[in-house]
C-alpha positions in Angstrom: 0.0 0.0 0.0 1.1 3.6 -0.6 0.3 6.9 0.9 -1.1 9.1 -1.8 -1.4 12.3 0.3 -1.4 13.4 3.9 -2.6 16.9 5.0 -4.1 18.6 8.0 -7.8 19.5 7.4 -10.8 21.2 8.9 -13.4 19.0 7.3 -13.9 16.0 5.0 -17.0 15.0 3.0 -17.6 12.0 0.7 -20.0 12.1 -2.2 -21.0 9.7 -4.9 -20.1 10.3 -8.6 -21.0 8.4 -11.7 -19.0 5.3 -12.3 -19.6 4.3 -9.5 -17.0 6.5 -8.1 -16.4 8.6 -4.9 -15.3 12.1 -4.5 -13.5 13.3 -1.4 -14.0 16.9 -0.6 -11.3 18.3 1.7 -11.7 21.8 3.2 -9.5 24.0 5.3 -6.3 22.2 4.3 -3.6 23.9 6.4 0.0 23.4 7.7 -0.1 26.1 10.3 -2.6 27.6 12.8 -2.7 30.7 14.9 -2.9 29.6 18.6 -6.3 30.1 20.1 -4.6 31.6 23.2 -1.0 32.2 24.5 1.1 29.1 25.1 0.9 26.6 26.7 -2.0 25.2 24.6 -3.3 21.8 23.7 -4.5 21.1 20.2 -6.0 18.1 18.3 -5.4 18.8 14.6 -7.0 16.5 12.2 -4.6 14.7 9.8 -6.2 12.9 6.8 -4.1 10.2 5.1 -5.2 9.0 1.6 -4.0 5.5 0.8 -4.1 3.3 -2.3 -3.7 -0.5 -2.5 -2.4 -2.1 -5.7 -4.5 -5.0 -7.1 -1.9 -7.6 -6.2 -1.4 -6.5 -2.6 -3.1 -8.1 0.5 -4.8 -4.8 1.6 -3.9 -5.1 5.3 -1.3 -3.3 7.2 -0.7 -0.8 10.0 -0.8 3.0 9.7 1.7 4.7 12.1 2.0 8.4 12.7 4.7 9.7 15.0 4.7 13.4 15.9 8.2 14.8 16.3 9.3 18.2 17.6 13.0 19.1 17.8 14.0 15.4 17.1 11.9 14.0 20.0 8.6 12.1 19.8 5.7 14.0 21.4 2.8 11.8 20.3 2.1 8.6 18.4 -0.9 7.0 16.7 -1.1 3.5 15.3 -4.1 1.9 13.7 -4.9 -1.1 11.6 -5.4 -0.4 7.9 -7.5 -2.4 5.6 -8.0 -1.4 2.0 -9.7 -3.4 -0.7 -7.0 -4.4 -3.3 -7.2 -2.0 -6.3 -9.0 0.7 -4.3 -8.3 3.8 -2.4 -9.2 4.7 1.3 -8.6 7.4 3.8 -7.9 7.4 7.5 -8.2 10.2 10.0 -5.4 10.5 12.5 -5.8 12.5 15.7 -3.3 13.2 18.4 -3.4 15.6 21.4 -0.4 17.9 20.9 0.9 20.0 23.8 2.7 23.2 22.8 4.8 25.0 25.5 6.1 27.3 22.8 5.3 28.2 19.2 6.9 26.1 16.5 6.6 23.1 14.2 5.7 19.5 14.9 6.3 17.0 12.1 3.8 14.2 11.6 5.8 11.3 10.2 3.4 8.9 8.6 4.1 5.4 7.2 2.4 2.1 6.4 4.1 -0.9 8.1 7.8 -0.2 7.9 7.6 1.6 4.6 8.8 5.1 3.5 7.9 8.0 5.7 5.7 10.9 4.5 6.4 14.0 6.6 3.7 16.6 7.1 4.6 19.8 9.1 2.2 21.5 11.5 3.3 24.9 12.8 1.7 26.7 15.7 1.9 30.5 15.3 1.3 33.2 18.0 -2.3 34.2 18.4 -3.7 36.5 15.7 -4.3 40.1 16.6 -8.0 40.9 16.9 -9.3 43.0 14.0 -8.9 46.8 14.5 -12.1 48.7 15.4 -13.6 50.7 12.5 
């Protein structure tokens, strides 16, 4: 199996299309976020991982996501993965991330012991409130 894409999102919706086929609508794709308040803060960003399984593969494996900051693991998510051979699937990955300072956490995603796909997530200082008119 292969990772086709991995991104942080706000929302995901599936819809049928002729064929039969499925459309995946991803909204609010982002790689950074203004903190809701000053640090320290705890966040649970939603990572979606799109996967494909070749027709000759078994369709079973394990999806592992390790969150790393400054070379150290800060969270981990592992879940079984089953994809019908010749098809695509997606998995949502959630982890509670504690931020004592602003900066970047890398989500390192892989299937079984395969290649790693790295997706950065950067916490920015809180946004300034809009100026009064």
